[in-house]
N, C-alpha and C positions, 0 to 999 in steps of 0.2 A: 812134243807134237811136231809133226812134219807137215809143212805146207806142200800143196800139190800145184805144180806149174804146168801149163800147157805151152808148148813151143810151136809156133806157127811159122813155117818157112815155105814161101812159094817155090815150087819145084824148079822153075827156070831161073830163079834168082839165088838159090841157096849158096852160102848162108847170109848173103849181104843185105837182105831186107826183111829179116825175121822180126817176130814179135813174141815176147814172153808175157804170158798171162798168169797172174796169181789168182786162183779160183776162190781163195778165201777173202782177200781184201779187194779184188777186182783191179788191182794195179796192173798197168801194162808198161812194158818197156820195149821201145823200138830199137832195132839194131841197123847200123849203117856201116858198110865196108868202106873204110877210108881210102883204100887203094883203088876203088872204082868210083866213088861218089864224093862230092863236096858235102860238108856238114856245117850247118849254121845252128848252133845251140839256141834253144828257146828259153826266154827268161821264166823263172819260176819253176823250172823242171830240174831234176837231178841228172848229172852227166858223169859217166865213167868211160874209161878207154881201156881196151885190152890189146896187148901185143903178144905175139908168139912167133918169134923168129924161126923156130923149127918148121912152122907151117906157112910162113909169109902171110901172117894175119895181122891186121891193124883195124880194129873195130871201135865204133863209138856206140855207146848205149845211152839212151835218153828216156826218162820216164814220160808217161803220157797221163796227165791228171794227178800229179804228185800232190799229196796233202800231208800236213804235219803228222797226221796219225800213222803215215807210213814211215817206218824206220829205215835208216841207211843200211842197217844189217840185212833187212829183208831184200833191199835192192841188190846188195853185194851177193847174197845167197842165190838170188835169181840168175845173176850174171855168171856166177861160178858154175851153177848147174847147167847153164846153156853151154858153157865152154866144155864141160865134161861130156855132155851129150854129143857135141860135135867132135870130140876126140882131141881137143887142144890141150894136151897134158902139160905142155910147157908155157901155158898162157900166164900172163901177169896182169893184174888189174891195177890201173892207175887212176888216181883222182884228177890228174890233169893230163893234158895231151903229152905223150911221152917223147915226141920229137926225135924218133929213131928212124934209121934207114933200114928198109927190108929189101931183101932180094940180092 
């Protein structure tokens, strides 16, 4: 079974303030461009980071309303599909802040 995700990216902010929606579980994941914005993780939510040195990308992903019924595999799949959608073929997903320099 394939989950369907909706990706919402404000036209003037793309891709730094996007939201990924899972239509089946109603889970949302917010996206923050760490090269443009500070990020303060919220307690109780799941966080991942994506780096892609080929595209000068460093993003933080944070769930909104994470519950134990949501699996980390779902979160990772949503993030991976977001990266594919935006053409970040060289993206790497990190469980902790990667601490790398870009540019």
